[in-house]
All heavy atoms as a GROMACS GRO file, in nm:
protein
  568
    1MET      N    1   1.003  -2.985  -1.938
    1MET     CA    2   0.901  -2.908  -1.867
    1MET      C    3   0.953  -2.874  -1.727
    1MET      O    4   1.008  -2.959  -1.659
    1MET     CB    5   0.773  -2.992  -1.858
    1MET     CG    6   0.660  -2.920  -1.786
    1MET     SD    7   0.605  -2.773  -1.870
    1MET     CE    8   0.465  -2.835  -1.956
    2TYR      N    9   0.936  -2.750  -1.689
    2TYR     CA   10   0.981  -2.705  -1.557
    2TYR      C   11   0.872  -2.733  -1.454
    2TYR      O   12   0.755  -2.721  -1.482
    2TYR     CB   13   1.012  -2.554  -1.559
    2TYR     CG   14   1.128  -2.521  -1.649
    2TYR    CD1   15   1.106  -2.468  -1.775
    2TYR    CD2   16   1.258  -2.544  -1.609
    2TYR    CE1   17   1.212  -2.439  -1.860
    2TYR    CE2   18   1.364  -2.515  -1.693
    2TYR     CZ   19   1.340  -2.462  -1.818
    2TYR     OH   20   1.445  -2.433  -1.899
    3ARG      N   21   0.915  -2.766  -1.335
    3ARG     CA   22   0.820  -2.797  -1.229
    3ARG      C   23   0.856  -2.717  -1.105
    3ARG      O   24   0.968  -2.723  -1.057
    3ARG     CB   25   0.824  -2.947  -1.198
    3ARG     CG   26   0.719  -2.986  -1.097
    3ARG     CD   27   0.713  -3.138  -1.086
    3ARG     NE   28   0.631  -3.173  -0.972
    3ARG     CZ   29   0.679  -3.190  -0.849
    3ARG    NH1   30   0.807  -3.180  -0.826
    3ARG    NH2   31   0.599  -3.221  -0.750
    4GLN      N   32   0.760  -2.645  -1.054
    4GLN     CA   33   0.780  -2.565  -0.935
    4GLN      C   34   0.760  -2.654  -0.811
    4GLN      O   35   0.662  -2.724  -0.802
    4GLN     CB   36   0.678  -2.451  -0.937
    4GLN     CG   37   0.669  -2.373  -0.811
    4GLN     CD   38   0.553  -2.277  -0.817
    4GLN    OE1   39   0.513  -2.233  -0.922
    4GLN    NE2   40   0.498  -2.246  -0.702
    5ARG      N   41   0.852  -2.648  -0.720
    5ARG     CA   42   0.842  -2.731  -0.600
    5ARG      C   43   0.795  -2.652  -0.478
    5ARG      O   44   0.721  -2.703  -0.398
    5ARG     CB   45   0.977  -2.795  -0.569
    5ARG     CG   46   1.016  -2.895  -0.674
    5ARG     CD   47   1.142  -2.966  -0.634
    5ARG     NE   48   1.179  -3.061  -0.738
    5ARG     CZ   49   1.295  -3.118  -0.748
    5ARG    NH1   50   1.389  -3.091  -0.662
    5ARG    NH2   51   1.322  -3.202  -0.844
    6LEU      N   52   0.844  -2.530  -0.462
    6LEU     CA   53   0.806  -2.450  -0.346
    6LEU      C   54   0.684  -2.365  -0.377
    6LEU      O   55   0.666  -2.320  -0.489
    6LEU     CB   56   0.919  -2.354  -0.307
    6LEU     CG   57   1.048  -2.410  -0.253
    6LEU    CD1   58   1.143  -2.296  -0.222
    6LEU    CD2   59   1.025  -2.492  -0.130
    7THR      N   60   0.604  -2.340  -0.275
    7THR     CA   61   0.495  -2.245  -0.290
    7THR      C   62   0.550  -2.106  -0.260
    7THR      O   63   0.659  -2.090  -0.203
    7THR     CB   64   0.380  -2.276  -0.192
    7THR    OG1   65   0.429  -2.256  -0.058
    7THR    CG2   66   0.328  -2.417  -0.210
    8ALA      N   67   0.472  -2.004  -0.295
    8ALA     CA   68   0.513  -1.867  -0.265
    8ALA      C   69   0.526  -1.848  -0.114
    8ALA      O   70   0.616  -1.779  -0.066
    8ALA     CB   71   0.413  -1.769  -0.324
    9GLN      N   72   0.437  -1.912  -0.038
    9GLN     CA   73   0.441  -1.902   0.109
    9GLN      C   74   0.572  -1.960   0.164
    9GLN      O   75   0.635  -1.902   0.252
    9GLN     CB   76   0.320  -1.973   0.170
    9GLN     CG   77   0.317  -1.967   0.322
    9GLN     CD   78   0.300  -1.827   0.377
    9GLN    OE1   79   0.228  -1.746   0.319
    9GLN    NE2   80   0.365  -1.797   0.488
   10GLN      N   81   0.613  -2.074   0.111
   10GLN     CA   82   0.738  -2.136   0.156
   10GLN      C   83   0.858  -2.047   0.122
   10GLN      O   84   0.949  -2.032   0.202
   10GLN     CB   85   0.755  -2.273   0.091
   10GLN     CG   86   0.658  -2.377   0.144
   10GLN     CD   87   0.661  -2.504   0.062
   10GLN    OE1   88   0.665  -2.500  -0.060
   10GLN    NE2   89   0.658  -2.618   0.131
   11ALA      N   90   0.856  -1.986   0.004
   11ALA     CA   91   0.965  -1.897  -0.036
   11ALA      C   92   0.971  -1.776   0.057
   11ALA      O   93   1.080  -1.732   0.096
   11ALA     CB   94   0.947  -1.853  -0.180
   12GLN      N   95   0.855  -1.723   0.096
   12GLN     CA   96   0.851  -1.610   0.188
   12GLN      C   97   0.911  -1.648   0.323
   12GLN      O   98   0.988  -1.571   0.381
   12GLN     CB   99   0.708  -1.562   0.208
   12GLN     CG  100   0.648  -1.495   0.088
   12GLN     CD  101   0.504  -1.457   0.110
   12GLN    OE1  102   0.472  -1.390   0.206
   12GLN    NE2  103   0.418  -1.500   0.019
   13GLU      N  104   0.877  -1.765   0.373
   13GLU     CA  105   0.930  -1.810   0.502
   13GLU      C  106   1.081  -1.825   0.497
   13GLU      O  107   1.151  -1.785   0.592
   13GLU     CB  108   0.863  -1.942   0.542
   13GLU     CG  109   0.716  -1.926   0.576
   13GLU     CD  110   0.642  -2.058   0.590
   13GLU    OE1  111   0.706  -2.165   0.582
   13GLU    OE2  112   0.519  -2.054   0.606
   14ILE      N  113   1.133  -1.877   0.388
   14ILE     CA  114   1.278  -1.892   0.373
   14ILE      C  115   1.345  -1.755   0.370
   14ILE      O  116   1.446  -1.732   0.437
   14ILE     CB  117   1.310  -1.971   0.244
   14ILE    CG1  118   1.266  -2.117   0.261
   14ILE    CG2  119   1.458  -1.961   0.208
   14ILE    CD1  120   1.264  -2.196   0.132
   15ALA      N  121   1.288  -1.662   0.295
   15ALA     CA  122   1.344  -1.527   0.285
   15ALA      C  123   1.342  -1.456   0.420
   15ALA      O  124   1.439  -1.389   0.457
   15ALA     CB  125   1.268  -1.446   0.180
   16LEU      N  126   1.233  -1.470   0.494
   16LEU     CA  127   1.220  -1.403   0.624
   16LEU      C  128   1.317  -1.458   0.728
   16LEU      O  129   1.350  -1.388   0.823
   16LEU     CB  130   1.077  -1.412   0.675
   16LEU     CG  131   0.975  -1.324   0.603
   16LEU    CD1  132   0.834  -1.357   0.649
   16LEU    CD2  133   1.006  -1.176   0.626
   17GLN      N  134   1.363  -1.581   0.712
   17GLN     CA  135   1.463  -1.636   0.803
   17GLN      C  136   1.595  -1.561   0.789
   17GLN      O  137   1.670  -1.547   0.885
   17GLN     CB  138   1.485  -1.785   0.775
   17GLN     CG  139   1.369  -1.871   0.819
   17GLN     CD  140   1.386  -2.017   0.780
   17GLN    OE1  141   1.489  -2.056   0.723
   17GLN    NE2  142   1.286  -2.098   0.808
   18ARG      N  143   1.624  -1.512   0.669
   18ARG     CA  144   1.749  -1.439   0.644
   18ARG      C  145   1.736  -1.289   0.666
   18ARG      O  146   1.826  -1.225   0.717
   18ARG     CB  147   1.798  -1.465   0.501
   18ARG     CG  148   1.847  -1.605   0.477
   18ARG     CD  149   1.979  -1.636   0.546
   18ARG     NE  150   2.090  -1.559   0.496
   18ARG     CZ  151   2.164  -1.592   0.394
   18ARG    NH1  152   2.142  -1.703   0.329
   18ARG    NH2  153   2.261  -1.514   0.355
   19ILE      N  154   1.620  -1.233   0.624
   19ILE     CA  155   1.595  -1.089   0.636
   19ILE      C  156   1.460  -1.072   0.705
   19ILE      O  157   1.356  -1.078   0.639
   19ILE     CB  158   1.593  -1.018   0.499
   19ILE    CG1  159   1.721  -1.043   0.421
   19ILE    CG2  160   1.565  -0.869   0.516
   19ILE    CD1  161   1.844  -0.974   0.477
   20PRO      N  162   1.459  -1.054   0.836
   20PRO     CA  163   1.331  -1.036   0.906
   20PRO      C  164   1.266  -0.904   0.866
   20PRO      O  165   1.334  -0.804   0.844
   20PRO     CB  166   1.371  -1.033   1.054
   20PRO     CG  167   1.510  -1.086   1.060
   20PRO     CD  168   1.572  -1.058   0.927
   21GLY      N  169   1.135  -0.906   0.857
   21GLY     CA  170   1.063  -0.784   0.823
   21GLY      C  171   0.924  -0.814   0.771
   21GLY      O  172   0.867  -0.920   0.797
   22GLN      N  173   0.872  -0.721   0.693
   22GLN     CA  174   0.737  -0.731   0.638
   22GLN      C  175   0.747  -0.756   0.488
   22GLN      O  176   0.817  -0.683   0.416
   22GLN     CB  177   0.661  -0.601   0.664
   22GLN     CG  178   0.525  -0.596   0.601
   22GLN     CD  179   0.460  -0.459   0.617
   22GLN    OE1  180   0.508  -0.374   0.690
   22GLN    NE2  181   0.350  -0.438   0.548
   23ILE      N  182   0.676  -0.856   0.439
   23ILE     CA  183   0.674  -0.885   0.296
   23ILE      C  184   0.596  -0.775   0.224
   23ILE      O  185   0.483  -0.743   0.259
   23ILE     CB  186   0.606  -1.021   0.267
   23ILE    CG1  187   0.680  -1.135   0.338
   23ILE    CG2  188   0.595  -1.046   0.116
   23ILE    CD1  189   0.814  -1.169   0.283
   24LEU      N  190   0.660  -0.716   0.124
   24LEU     CA  191   0.594  -0.614   0.042
   24LEU      C  192   0.536  -0.672  -0.086
   24LEU      O  193   0.428  -0.635  -0.129
   24LEU     CB  194   0.693  -0.503   0.005
   24LEU     CG  195   0.750  -0.421   0.119
   24LEU    CD1  196   0.851  -0.321   0.066
   24LEU    CD2  197   0.639  -0.350   0.194
   25HIS      N  198   0.612  -0.764  -0.146
   25HIS     CA  199   0.572  -0.816  -0.277
   25HIS      C  200   0.647  -0.946  -0.304
   25HIS      O  201   0.763  -0.959  -0.265
   25HIS     CB  202   0.605  -0.712  -0.384
   25HIS     CG  203   0.571  -0.754  -0.523
   25HIS    ND1  204   0.442  -0.758  -0.570
   25HIS    CD2  205   0.649  -0.794  -0.627
   25HIS    CE1  206   0.443  -0.799  -0.696
   25HIS    NE2  207   0.568  -0.821  -0.732
   26VAL      N  208   0.580  -1.038  -0.371
   26VAL     CA  209   0.645  -1.162  -0.415
   26VAL      C  210   0.614  -1.180  -0.563
   26VAL      O  211   0.499  -1.164  -0.606
   26VAL     CB  212   0.594  -1.285  -0.336
   26VAL    CG1  213   0.661  -1.412  -0.387
   26VAL    CG2  214   0.618  -1.267  -0.188
   27ASP      N  215   0.717  -1.212  -0.638
   27ASP     CA  216   0.701  -1.234  -0.781
   27ASP      C  217   0.779  -1.358  -0.819
   27ASP      O  218   0.870  -1.399  -0.748
   27ASP     CB  219   0.755  -1.112  -0.857
   27ASP     CG  220   0.703  -1.102  -0.999
   27ASP    OD1  221   0.609  -1.176  -1.034
   27ASP    OD2  222   0.755  -1.020  -1.075
   28MET      N  223   0.744  -1.418  -0.931
   28MET     CA  224   0.822  -1.532  -0.981
   28MET      C  225   0.877  -1.494  -1.117
   28MET      O  226   0.809  -1.431  -1.198
   28MET     CB  227   0.737  -1.657  -0.992
   28MET     CG  228   0.818  -1.774  -1.045
   28MET     SD  229   0.725  -1.926  -1.054
   28MET     CE  230   0.757  -1.986  -0.890
   29ASP      N  231   1.002  -1.533  -1.140
   29ASP     CA  232   1.070  -1.501  -1.265
   29ASP      C  233   1.145  -1.625  -1.311
   29ASP      O  234   1.179  -1.712  -1.230
   29ASP     CB  235   1.167  -1.384  -1.242
   29ASP     CG  236   1.208  -1.317  -1.372
   29ASP    OD1  237   1.149  -1.346  -1.478
   29ASP    OD2  238   1.300  -1.233  -1.367
   30LEU      N  239   1.171  -1.633  -1.439
   30LEU     CA  240   1.252  -1.741  -1.495
   30LEU      C  241   1.388  -1.682  -1.529
   30LEU      O  242   1.399  -1.594  -1.615
   30LEU     CB  243   1.184  -1.798  -1.621
   30LEU     CG  244   1.251  -1.918  -1.685
   30LEU    CD1  245   1.253  -2.036  -1.590
   30LEU    CD2  246   1.180  -1.955  -1.814
   31GLU      N  247   1.490  -1.727  -1.457
   31GLU     CA  248   1.626  -1.675  -1.477
   31GLU      C  249   1.718  -1.789  -1.514
   31GLU      O  250   1.737  -1.882  -1.436
   31GLU     CB  251   1.676  -1.605  -1.350
   31GLU     CG  252   1.598  -1.481  -1.315
   31GLU     CD  253   1.657  -1.406  -1.197
   31GLU    OE1  254   1.765  -1.443  -1.148
   31GLU    OE2  255   1.593  -1.309  -1.153
   32HIS      N  256   1.774  -1.782  -1.634
   32HIS     CA  257   1.867  -1.884  -1.683
   32HIS      C  258   1.807  -2.023  -1.674
   32HIS      O  259   1.873  -2.119  -1.634
   32HIS     CB  260   2.000  -1.878  -1.606
   32HIS     CG  261   2.060  -1.741  -1.600
   32HIS    ND1  262   2.113  -1.677  -1.710
   32HIS    CD2  263   2.072  -1.654  -1.498
   32HIS    CE1  264   2.156  -1.558  -1.675
   32HIS    NE2  265   2.132  -1.540  -1.547
   33GLY      N  266   1.677  -2.034  -1.707
   33GLY     CA  267   1.611  -2.164  -1.707
   33GLY      C  268   1.567  -2.213  -1.571
   33GLY      O  269   1.523  -2.326  -1.558
   34VAL      N  270   1.579  -2.129  -1.468
   34VAL     CA  271   1.543  -2.167  -1.332
   34VAL      C  272   1.435  -2.072  -1.280
   34VAL      O  273   1.450  -1.950  -1.290
   34VAL     CB  274   1.666  -2.161  -1.238
   34VAL    CG1  275   1.628  -2.194  -1.095
   34VAL    CG2  276   1.775  -2.255  -1.287
   35PHE      N  277   1.327  -2.129  -1.224
   35PHE     CA  278   1.225  -2.045  -1.163
   35PHE      C  279   1.276  -1.992  -1.030
   35PHE      O  280   1.329  -2.068  -0.948
   35PHE     CB  281   1.095  -2.124  -1.141
   35PHE     CG  282   1.013  -2.137  -1.267
   35PHE    CD1  283   1.002  -2.259  -1.330
   35PHE    CD2  284   0.948  -2.027  -1.321
   35PHE    CE1  285   0.927  -2.272  -1.447
   35PHE    CE2  286   0.874  -2.038  -1.437
   35PHE     CZ  287   0.863  -2.162  -1.500
   36VAL      N  288   1.259  -1.862  -1.011
   36VAL     CA  289   1.309  -1.793  -0.892
   36VAL      C  290   1.196  -1.707  -0.834
   36VAL      O  291   1.129  -1.635  -0.908
   36VAL     CB  292   1.429  -1.703  -0.929
   36VAL    CG1  293   1.473  -1.619  -0.811
   36VAL    CG2  294   1.545  -1.787  -0.980
   37TYR      N  295   1.176  -1.718  -0.704
   37TYR     CA  296   1.087  -1.625  -0.635
   37TYR      C  297   1.167  -1.502  -0.598
   37TYR      O  298   1.277  -1.512  -0.542
   37TYR     CB  299   1.030  -1.686  -0.507
   37TYR     CG  300   0.919  -1.785  -0.530
   37TYR    CD1  301   0.940  -1.920  -0.513
   37TYR    CD2  302   0.791  -1.743  -0.564
   37TYR    CE1  303   0.838  -2.011  -0.531
   37TYR    CE2  304   0.689  -1.833  -0.582
   37TYR     CZ  305   0.712  -1.967  -0.566
   37TYR     OH  306   0.611  -2.057  -0.584
   38GLU      N  307   1.112  -1.384  -0.627
   38GLU     CA  308   1.172  -1.258  -0.585
   38GLU      C  309   1.085  -1.205  -0.472
   38GLU      O  310   0.969  -1.169  -0.494
   38GLU     CB  311   1.175  -1.160  -0.702
   38GLU     CG  312   1.260  -1.210  -0.816
   38GLU     CD  313   1.248  -1.125  -0.942
   38GLU    OE1  314   1.146  -1.055  -0.958
   38GLU    OE2  315   1.342  -1.130  -1.022
   39VAL      N  316   1.141  -1.205  -0.352
   39VAL     CA  317   1.068  -1.164  -0.233
   39VAL      C  318   1.121  -1.030  -0.186
   39VAL      O  319   1.240  -1.017  -0.157
   39VAL     CB  320   1.082  -1.270  -0.121
   39VAL    CG1  321   1.000  -1.232   0.000
   39VAL    CG2  322   1.044  -1.409  -0.171
   40PHE      N  323   1.034  -0.930  -0.181
   40PHE     CA  324   1.073  -0.796  -0.138
   40PHE      C  325   1.029  -0.776   0.006
   40PHE      O  326   0.912  -0.796   0.039
   40PHE     CB  327   1.011  -0.690  -0.230
   40PHE     CG  328   1.067  -0.695  -0.369
   40PHE    CD1  329   1.012  -0.779  -0.464
   40PHE    CD2  330   1.176  -0.618  -0.404
   40PHE    CE1  331   1.064  -0.785  -0.592
   40PHE    CE2  332   1.230  -0.624  -0.532
   40PHE     CZ  333   1.173  -0.707  -0.627
   41ILE      N  334   1.125  -0.738   0.092
   41ILE     CA  335   1.101  -0.728   0.236
   41ILE      C  336   1.138  -0.589   0.286
   41ILE      O  337   1.246  -0.538   0.254
   41ILE     CB  338   1.186  -0.834   0.311
   41ILE    CG1  339   1.148  -0.974   0.263
   41ILE    CG2  340   1.168  -0.820   0.463
   41ILE    CD1  341   1.240  -1.084   0.316
   42LEU      N  342   1.050  -0.531   0.366
   42LEU     CA  343   1.076  -0.405   0.434
   42LEU      C  344   1.120  -0.436   0.576
   42LEU      O  345   1.048  -0.503   0.651
   42LEU     CB  346   0.950  -0.318   0.436
   42LEU     CG  347   0.959  -0.187   0.515
   42LEU    CD1  348   1.060  -0.092   0.452
   42LEU    CD2  349   0.822  -0.123   0.526
   43THR      N  350   1.240  -0.390   0.613
   43THR     CA  351   1.293  -0.417   0.747
   43THR      C  352   1.248  -0.310   0.847
   43THR      O  353   1.195  -0.206   0.807
   43THR     CB  354   1.447  -0.422   0.746
   43THR    OG1  355   1.496  -0.290   0.720
   43THR    CG2  356   1.499  -0.522   0.645
   44ALA      N  357   1.276  -0.334   0.974
   44ALA     CA  358   1.242  -0.238   1.079
   44ALA      C  359   1.320  -0.108   1.063
   44ALA      O  360   1.279  -0.004   1.114
   44ALA     CB  361   1.270  -0.299   1.216
   45GLU      N  362   1.432  -0.112   0.990
   45GLU     CA  363   1.514   0.006   0.965
   45GLU      C  364   1.469   0.081   0.839
   45GLU      O  365   1.540   0.167   0.788
   45GLU     CB  366   1.662  -0.032   0.951
   45GLU     CG  367   1.723  -0.090   1.076
   45GLU     CD  368   1.690  -0.238   1.094
   45GLU    OE1  369   1.665  -0.310   0.994
   45GLU    OE2  370   1.690  -0.283   1.209
   46ASN      N  371   1.351   0.046   0.787
   46ASN     CA  372   1.296   0.106   0.665
   46ASN      C  373   1.385   0.085   0.543
   46ASN      O  374   1.396   0.173   0.458
   46ASN     CB  375   1.264   0.255   0.684
   46ASN     CG  376   1.140   0.276   0.766
   46ASN    OD1  377   1.046   0.197   0.757
   46ASN    ND2  378   1.139   0.378   0.847
   47ARG      N  379   1.449  -0.029   0.537
   47ARG     CA  380   1.526  -0.067   0.419
   47ARG      C  381   1.450  -0.177   0.347
   47ARG      O  382   1.383  -0.258   0.410
   47ARG     CB  383   1.665  -0.117   0.459
   47ARG     CG  384   1.748  -0.008   0.520
   47ARG     CD  385   1.884  -0.057   0.551
   47ARG     NE  386   1.965   0.055   0.603
   47ARG     CZ  387   2.091   0.045   0.631
   47ARG    NH1  388   2.155  -0.069   0.615
   47ARG    NH2  389   2.156   0.150   0.676
   48ILE      N  390   1.462  -0.178   0.216
   48ILE     CA  391   1.395  -0.280   0.136
   48ILE      C  392   1.500  -0.371   0.074
   48ILE      O  393   1.596  -0.324   0.013
   48ILE     CB  394   1.307  -0.215   0.027
   48ILE    CG1  395   1.197  -0.133   0.092
   48ILE    CG2  396   1.248  -0.323  -0.065
   48ILE    CD1  397   1.111  -0.056  -0.005
   49TYR      N  398   1.479  -0.500   0.092
   49TYR     CA  399   1.569  -0.600   0.036
   49TYR      C  400   1.493  -0.690  -0.060
   49TYR      O  401   1.376  -0.721  -0.037
   49TYR     CB  402   1.629  -0.688   0.147
   49TYR     CG  403   1.732  -0.618   0.230
   49TYR    CD1  404   1.695  -0.544   0.342
   49TYR    CD2  405   1.867  -0.626   0.198
   49TYR    CE1  406   1.790  -0.479   0.419
   49TYR    CE2  407   1.962  -0.560   0.274
   49TYR     CZ  408   1.924  -0.488   0.385
   49TYR     OH  409   2.017  -0.423   0.461
   50GLU      N  410   1.561  -0.731  -0.166
   50GLU     CA  411   1.509  -0.832  -0.255
   50GLU      C  412   1.585  -0.961  -0.226
   50GLU      O  413   1.709  -0.963  -0.229
   50GLU     CB  414   1.530  -0.794  -0.402
   50GLU     CG  415   1.486  -0.902  -0.497
   50GLU     CD  416   1.521  -0.872  -0.642
   50GLU    OE1  417   1.583  -0.767  -0.670
   50GLU    OE2  418   1.488  -0.956  -0.726
   51VAL      N  419   1.511  -1.066  -0.194
   51VAL     CA  420   1.571  -1.196  -0.169
   51VAL      C  421   1.524  -1.289  -0.280
   51VAL      O  422   1.403  -1.307  -0.300
   51VAL     CB  423   1.530  -1.252  -0.031
   51VAL    CG1  424   1.596  -1.387  -0.007
   51VAL    CG2  425   1.567  -1.153   0.080
   52GLU      N  426   1.618  -1.347  -0.355
   52GLU     CA  427   1.583  -1.441  -0.461
   52GLU      C  428   1.598  -1.583  -0.408
   52GLU      O  429   1.704  -1.620  -0.358
   52GLU     CB  430   1.672  -1.420  -0.583
   52GLU     CG  431   1.646  -1.289  -0.653
   52GLU     CD  432   1.721  -1.275  -0.784
   52GLU    OE1  433   1.798  -1.366  -0.822
   52GLU    OE2  434   1.704  -1.170  -0.848
   53VAL      N  435   1.489  -1.659  -0.420
   53VAL     CA  436   1.485  -1.796  -0.370
   53VAL      C  437   1.459  -1.891  -0.487
   53VAL      O  438   1.362  -1.872  -0.562
   53VAL     CB  439   1.373  -1.813  -0.264
   53VAL    CG1  440   1.370  -1.956  -0.212
   53VAL    CG2  441   1.392  -1.715  -0.149
   54ASN      N  442   1.545  -1.990  -0.503
   54ASN     CA  443   1.526  -2.090  -0.608
   54ASN      C  444   1.397  -2.166  -0.579
   54ASN      O  445   1.381  -2.224  -0.471
   54ASN     CB  446   1.646  -2.185  -0.610
   54ASN     CG  447   1.639  -2.289  -0.719
   54ASN    OD1  448   1.540  -2.358  -0.735
   54ASN    ND2  449   1.748  -2.302  -0.793
   55ALA      N  450   1.303  -2.168  -0.675
   55ALA     CA  451   1.172  -2.228  -0.654
   55ALA      C  452   1.177  -2.380  -0.649
   55ALA      O  453   1.084  -2.444  -0.600
   55ALA     CB  454   1.076  -2.184  -0.764
   56ASN      N  455   1.287  -2.440  -0.696
   56ASN     CA  456   1.300  -2.585  -0.693
   56ASN      C  457   1.369  -2.636  -0.568
   56ASN      O  458   1.327  -2.735  -0.510
   56ASN     CB  459   1.376  -2.635  -0.817
   56ASN     CG  460   1.297  -2.616  -0.944
   56ASN    OD1  461   1.177  -2.639  -0.946
   56ASN    ND2  462   1.363  -2.573  -1.049
   57THR      N  463   1.475  -2.566  -0.526
   57THR     CA  464   1.557  -2.615  -0.416
   57THR      C  465   1.533  -2.543  -0.285
   57THR      O  466   1.566  -2.595  -0.179
   57THR     CB  467   1.707  -2.602  -0.450
   57THR    OG1  468   1.739  -2.463  -0.461
   57THR    CG2  469   1.742  -2.675  -0.578
   58GLY      N  470   1.482  -2.420  -0.290
   58GLY     CA  471   1.467  -2.339  -0.170
   58GLY      C  472   1.594  -2.266  -0.130
   58GLY      O  473   1.596  -2.196  -0.030
   59ASN      N  474   1.699  -2.281  -0.209
   59ASN     CA  475   1.824  -2.211  -0.180
   59ASN      C  476   1.810  -2.063  -0.212
   59ASN      O  477   1.747  -2.025  -0.310
   59ASN     CB  478   1.939  -2.267  -0.263
   59ASN     CG  479   1.976  -2.408  -0.222
   59ASN    OD1  480   1.954  -2.448  -0.110
   59ASN    ND2  481   2.033  -2.482  -0.316
   60ILE      N  482   1.873  -1.981  -0.128
   60ILE     CA  483   1.876  -1.837  -0.155
   60ILE      C  484   1.986  -1.811  -0.257
   60ILE      O  485   2.101  -1.850  -0.238
   60ILE     CB  486   1.898  -1.757  -0.025
   60ILE    CG1  487   1.774  -1.772   0.064
   60ILE    CG2  488   1.926  -1.610  -0.057
   60ILE    CD1  489   1.783  -1.702   0.196
   61ILE      N  490   1.948  -1.747  -0.365
   61ILE     CA  491   2.041  -1.719  -0.474
   61ILE      C  492   2.111  -1.586  -0.451
   61ILE      O  493   2.232  -1.574  -0.472
   61ILE     CB  494   1.967  -1.717  -0.608
   61ILE    CG1  495   1.906  -1.854  -0.635
   61ILE    CG2  496   2.058  -1.673  -0.721
   61ILE    CD1  497   1.808  -1.856  -0.750
   62LYS      N  498   2.033  -1.486  -0.406
   62LYS     CA  499   2.090  -1.352  -0.393
   62LYS      C  500   2.008  -1.272  -0.293
   62LYS      O  501   1.887  -1.287  -0.285
   62LYS     CB  502   2.088  -1.283  -0.530
   62LYS     CG  503   2.137  -1.141  -0.530
   62LYS     CD  504   2.144  -1.083  -0.670
   62LYS     CE  505   2.007  -1.056  -0.727
   62LYS     NZ  506   2.011  -0.984  -0.855
   63ILE      N  507   2.078  -1.186  -0.218
   63ILE     CA  508   2.013  -1.088  -0.132
   63ILE      C  509   2.070  -0.953  -0.172
   63ILE      O  510   2.191  -0.935  -0.176
   63ILE     CB  511   2.040  -1.114   0.018
   63ILE    CG1  512   1.984  -1.249   0.059
   63ILE    CG2  513   1.981  -1.002   0.103
   63ILE    CD1  514   2.019  -1.290   0.201
   64GLU      N  515   1.980  -0.859  -0.201
   64GLU     CA  516   2.025  -0.730  -0.251
   64GLU      C  517   1.940  -0.621  -0.189
   64GLU      O  518   1.817  -0.629  -0.188
   64GLU     CB  519   2.011  -0.729  -0.403
   64GLU     CG  520   2.056  -0.606  -0.471
   64GLU     CD  521   2.051  -0.624  -0.623
   64GLU    OE1  522   1.944  -0.597  -0.680
   64GLU    OE2  523   2.152  -0.666  -0.679
   65GLU      N  524   2.006  -0.517  -0.137
   65GLU     CA  525   1.932  -0.402  -0.085
   65GLU      C  526   1.891  -0.316  -0.202
   65GLU      O  527   1.972  -0.285  -0.290
   65GLU     CB  528   2.016  -0.322   0.014
   65GLU     CG  529   1.940  -0.208   0.076
   65GLU     CD  530   2.015  -0.134   0.185
   65GLU    OE1  531   2.129  -0.172   0.216
   65GLU    OE2  532   1.959  -0.037   0.239
   66GLU      N  533   1.764  -0.279  -0.205
   66GLU     CA  534   1.714  -0.193  -0.311
   66GLU      C  535   1.757  -0.049  -0.285
   66GLU      O  536   1.753  -0.003  -0.172
   66GLU     CB  537   1.562  -0.203  -0.319
   66GLU     CG  538   1.510  -0.340  -0.358
   66GLU     CD  539   1.552  -0.382  -0.496
   66GLU    OE1  540   1.511  -0.319  -0.594
   66GLU    OE2  541   1.628  -0.482  -0.507
   67ASP      N  542   1.795   0.019  -0.390
   67ASP     CA  543   1.840   0.157  -0.381
   67ASP      C  544   1.745   0.244  -0.460
   67ASP      O  545   1.736   0.232  -0.582
   67ASP     CB  546   1.982   0.168  -0.437
   67ASP     CG  547   2.040   0.307  -0.421
   67ASP    OD1  548   1.979   0.392  -0.353
   67ASP    OD2  549   2.148   0.331  -0.477
   68PHE      N  550   1.673   0.331  -0.392
   68PHE     CA  551   1.572   0.414  -0.457
   68PHE      C  552   1.615   0.559  -0.471
   68PHE      O  553   1.533   0.646  -0.486
   68PHE     CB  554   1.439   0.406  -0.380
   68PHE     CG  555   1.378   0.268  -0.384
   68PHE    CD1  556   1.382   0.187  -0.273
   68PHE    CD2  557   1.321   0.222  -0.501
   68PHE    CE1  558   1.326   0.060  -0.277
   68PHE    CE2  559   1.265   0.096  -0.506
   68PHE     CZ  560   1.268   0.013  -0.395
   69ASP      N  561   1.745   0.584  -0.468
   69ASP     CA  562   1.794   0.722  -0.483
   69ASP      C  563   1.779   0.774  -0.621
   69ASP      O  564   1.793   0.723  -0.719
   69ASP     CB  565   1.942   0.730  -0.440
   69ASP     CG  566   1.955   0.717  -0.289
   69ASP    OD1  567   1.855   0.739  -0.219
   69ASP    OD2  568   2.065   0.683  -0.244
   0.00000   0.00000   0.00000
């Protein structure tokens, strides 16, 4: 049984430490057996980043700029 350790609020705070901005959306996904928060952030430069935070450890797995072209 999987157990979530971080709250969505904690995941948002972790993501904002790396990419400052405004939270647009937070989702949770199961990737390779690991729960991951996907935090979407709009920066002051009008760029959107997805920050993936491991829901168990709080480690940032990936930071990716979204491309809407």
